C-alpha positions as CSV (number, residue, x, y, z in Angstrom):
1,M,20.0,80.4,131.6
2,T,21.0,82.8,128.9
3,S,21.4,81.4,125.3
4,P,24.5,82.4,123.3
5,A,24.1,85.1,120.8
6,P,23.0,83.7,117.4
7,H,25.8,85.5,115.6
8,A,28.5,84.0,117.9
9,S,27.4,80.4,117.3
10,T,27.1,81.0,113.6
11,H,30.6,82.5,113.5
12,S,32.0,79.4,115.4
13,A,30.2,77.1,112.9
14,S,31.7,79.0,110.0
15,L,35.2,78.6,111.5
16,V,34.7,74.9,111.8
17,T,33.4,74.7,108.3
18,I,36.2,76.8,106.9
19,G,38.7,74.3,108.5
20,L,36.8,71.3,107.0
21,V,37.0,73.0,103.6
22,G,40.7,73.3,104.0
23,L,41.0,69.6,104.9
24,A,39.1,68.6,101.8
25,A,41.0,71.0,99.6
26,G,44.3,69.6,100.8
27,L,43.3,66.1,99.9
28,L,42.3,67.2,96.4
29,S,45.6,69.1,96.0
30,G,47.7,66.1,97.0
31,M,45.8,63.6,94.9
32,F,45.3,65.6,91.7
33,G,48.0,68.3,91.7
34,V,45.4,71.1,91.9
35,G,45.6,74.0,94.4
36,G,42.2,73.1,95.9
37,G,40.6,76.5,95.0
38,I,37.9,74.6,93.0
39,L,36.5,73.5,96.4
40,I,37.6,76.4,98.6
41,V,35.8,79.1,96.6
42,P,32.3,77.5,96.8
43,G,32.9,76.6,100.4
44,L,33.7,80.1,101.4
45,V,30.8,81.6,99.4
46,L,28.1,79.1,100.1
47,V,28.9,78.1,103.6
48,A,30.9,80.9,105.1
49,K,28.8,83.5,103.2
50,M,31.9,85.4,102.1
51,D,31.7,87.9,99.3
52,Q,32.5,86.4,95.9
53,R,35.5,88.5,95.1
54,I,37.0,88.2,98.6
55,A,36.5,84.4,98.4
56,H,38.5,84.2,95.2
57,G,41.4,86.2,96.7
58,T,41.2,84.3,100.0
59,S,41.2,81.0,98.1
60,L,44.4,81.9,96.2
61,A,46.1,82.8,99.5
62,A,45.1,79.5,101.1
63,V,46.3,77.6,98.0
64,L,50.0,78.6,98.8
65,P,50.6,76.5,101.9
66,I,48.5,73.6,100.6
67,S,50.4,73.4,97.4
68,A,53.8,73.7,99.2
69,S,52.8,70.8,101.4
70,S,51.8,68.7,98.3
71,L,55.0,69.6,96.5
72,M,57.1,68.1,99.3
73,T,55.5,64.7,98.8
74,Y,55.8,64.8,95.0
75,W,59.4,66.0,95.2
76,A,60.3,63.2,97.6
77,H,59.1,60.7,95.0
78,D,61.0,62.6,92.1
79,H,57.7,63.5,90.5
80,V,58.5,67.1,89.5
81,D,59.7,68.1,86.0
82,W,61.5,71.4,86.9
83,S,62.2,72.4,83.2
84,V,58.6,72.2,82.3
85,G,57.6,73.9,85.5
86,F,59.9,76.8,84.8
87,F,58.3,77.7,81.5
88,L,54.8,77.2,82.8
89,A,55.7,79.5,85.7
90,I,56.9,82.3,83.4
91,G,53.5,82.5,81.7
92,A,51.6,81.9,85.0
93,L,53.2,84.8,86.8
94,A,52.3,87.2,83.9
95,G,48.8,85.7,83.8
96,A,48.3,86.2,87.5
97,I,48.9,89.9,87.1
98,V,46.4,90.1,84.3
99,G,43.9,88.0,86.1
100,T,43.9,90.0,89.3
101,R,43.4,93.1,87.3
102,L,40.5,91.7,85.3
103,L,38.9,90.5,88.6
104,K,37.8,94.1,89.1
105,V,36.1,94.5,85.8
106,L,35.3,91.2,84.0
107,P,31.8,89.7,84.4
108,H,32.2,86.4,86.2
109,R,29.3,84.8,84.2
110,T,31.2,85.0,80.9
111,L,34.3,83.6,82.4
112,A,32.5,80.8,84.3
113,I,30.7,79.6,81.1
114,A,34.0,79.5,79.1
115,F,35.8,77.8,81.9
116,S,33.1,75.2,82.3
117,G,33.3,74.4,78.6
118,I,37.1,73.9,78.8
119,L,36.6,71.6,81.8
120,V,34.1,69.4,80.0
121,V,36.2,69.1,76.9
122,T,39.3,68.2,79.0
123,A,37.4,65.7,81.0
124,I,36.1,63.9,77.8
125,R,39.7,63.7,76.6
126,L,41.0,62.3,79.8
127,F,38.4,59.5,79.7
128,M,40.2,58.4,76.5
129,P,43.5,56.5,76.6
130,L,46.5,58.8,76.9
131,S,50.1,57.8,76.1
132,S,52.7,58.6,78.7
133,G,56.4,58.1,79.2
134,V,59.6,60.0,79.3
135,R,59.2,63.3,77.5
136,D,61.6,64.3,74.7
137,S,63.7,67.4,75.0
138,L,61.7,70.6,74.9
139,G,61.7,72.3,71.5
140,G,60.8,75.9,70.7
141,V,57.2,75.1,70.0
142,D,56.9,73.2,73.3
143,V,58.3,76.2,75.2
144,V,55.9,78.6,73.5
145,A,53.0,76.3,74.2
146,L,54.0,75.9,77.9
147,I,54.3,79.7,78.4
148,A,50.8,80.1,76.8
149,I,49.3,77.4,79.0
150,G,50.9,79.1,82.0
151,L,49.5,82.4,81.0
152,A,46.0,81.0,80.8
153,T,46.5,79.3,84.1
154,G,47.7,82.5,85.8
155,I,44.7,84.5,84.5
156,L,42.3,81.8,85.8
157,A,44.1,81.9,89.1
158,G,43.8,85.7,89.5
159,L,40.2,85.7,88.4
160,L,38.8,82.5,90.0
161,G,41.1,81.9,93.0
162,V,42.1,78.5,91.7
163,G,45.7,77.3,91.4
164,G,45.3,76.3,87.8
165,G,46.0,72.6,88.1
166,V,42.8,71.7,86.3
167,V,44.4,73.3,83.2
168,M,48.0,72.4,83.6
169,V,47.8,68.7,84.5
170,P,45.8,67.5,81.5
171,A,47.8,69.9,79.2
172,M,51.1,68.4,80.3
173,M,49.7,64.9,79.9
174,M,48.2,65.5,76.4
175,L,50.9,67.7,74.9
176,L,54.1,66.3,76.5
177,H,52.8,62.8,77.4
178,L,54.0,63.1,80.9
179,P,52.9,60.5,83.4
180,S,50.1,61.8,85.6
181,A,52.1,61.8,88.8
182,I,54.8,64.0,87.3
183,A,52.2,66.3,85.7
184,K,50.6,66.7,89.1
185,G,53.9,67.3,90.9
186,T,55.0,69.9,88.3
187,S,51.6,71.6,88.6
188,V,51.8,72.2,92.3
189,A,55.3,73.5,91.9
190,V,54.0,76.2,89.4
191,I,50.9,77.0,91.6
192,I,53.2,78.2,94.4
193,P,54.7,81.3,92.6
194,T,51.4,82.0,90.9
195,S,49.5,82.1,94.2
196,I,52.1,84.4,95.8
197,M,51.8,86.9,92.9
198,G,48.0,86.7,92.9
199,T,47.8,87.1,96.7
200,V,50.1,90.1,96.8
201,R,48.0,91.9,94.1
202,N,44.7,90.8,95.6
203,R,45.8,92.1,99.0
204,S,46.6,95.5,97.6
205,A,43.1,95.5,96.2
206,Q,41.6,94.4,99.5
207,N,40.2,91.2,97.9
208,V,41.6,88.7,100.5
209,D,40.8,87.7,104.1
210,L,44.2,86.5,105.4
211,K,42.8,85.0,108.7
212,A,40.4,82.8,106.8
213,A,43.1,81.9,104.3
214,A,45.4,80.9,107.1
215,L,42.7,78.6,108.6
216,V,42.0,76.9,105.3
217,G,45.7,76.6,104.5
218,L,46.5,75.0,107.9
219,G,43.7,72.5,107.4
220,G,44.9,71.7,103.9
221,I,48.5,71.1,104.9
222,L,47.4,68.1,107.1
223,T,45.7,66.2,104.3
224,A,47.8,67.3,101.3
225,V,50.6,64.9,102.3
226,I,48.1,62.0,102.5
227,G,46.7,62.9,99.1
228,G,50.2,62.9,97.6
229,Q,50.9,59.4,99.0
230,I,47.6,58.2,97.5
231,S,48.5,59.7,94.2
232,S,51.9,58.0,94.1
233,R,50.2,54.6,94.4
234,M,47.4,55.1,91.8
235,S,47.7,53.9,88.2
236,D,47.5,56.4,85.5
237,T,44.2,55.0,84.2
238,V,42.5,55.3,87.6
239,S,44.0,58.7,88.2
240,N,42.8,60.0,84.8
241,V,39.2,58.7,85.4
242,L,39.0,60.2,88.9
243,F,40.5,63.5,87.7
244,A,38.1,63.7,84.7
245,S,35.2,63.0,87.1
246,L,36.4,65.8,89.3
247,L,36.5,68.2,86.3
248,L,32.9,67.3,85.4
249,V,31.8,67.9,89.0
250,V,33.4,71.4,88.9
251,A,31.9,72.2,85.6
252,T,28.5,71.2,86.8
253,R,28.9,73.3,89.9
254,L,29.8,76.3,87.9
255,V,26.8,75.9,85.6
256,L,24.4,75.5,88.5
257,Q,25.9,78.6,90.2
258,I,25.4,80.6,87.0
259,R,21.7,79.5,86.9
260,A,21.2,80.4,90.5
261,D,22.8,83.9,89.9
262,D,20.5,84.4,86.9
263,K,17.4,83.5,88.9
264,A,18.5,85.8,91.7
265,G,19.0,88.6,89.2
266,V,15.5,88.0,87.7
267,A,13.9,88.0,91.2
268,Q,15.5,91.3,92.0
269,H,14.1,92.9,88.9
């Protein structure tokens, strides 16, 4: 009896794993208003053995259907602030262009360290009580701040393949005192145009695997609705603690990845 070729079984295992990554990413997207890229990228790199740059581009493409699915649930519960989302999206679209351009030249180590620091500071702030309620009308300073936050979000999206919810959600809660559910719903609304812009540019640079992105995206759609339903029933306090914990896990993973890359570089020399 002839055994199957090793590469065939490995490929099948990778497809199954990619699908599972999509399911987990969709749940994160629905629960916390993030695109899911913080889980998709390491899944594609560490498990599917995908090139780092292609994993970032593929993740951003997969984020699109997952975020769209999450948005439907938040929108149905009237948990989207479209005015805030509009100004965030203006900055995010510009940032996505910058980010995908920097992806070709900027050292990932520098960005990963800075990003980890931002995540830790944000997580610490979320563990503290945050006031929330109905926001006041947007003033000029608020608009400028939202565009700046969107710009930073778009750059991170283009560079790291993440939707940017880990930046937008706590920013909206801290600056505008939005309830967590509305901040999350608004975040996934902004992630959609950002992921489209980033994917178009990444595809032109051949930094995206559309087949893998489709598989991850389809898996994520199934669980994004479930995550959104869970989020709508969570209290702000529980949501903040869980989200802060998620940020710390992501920051830790980035730091460990940096150390692993440094060790690999030393070993090569």
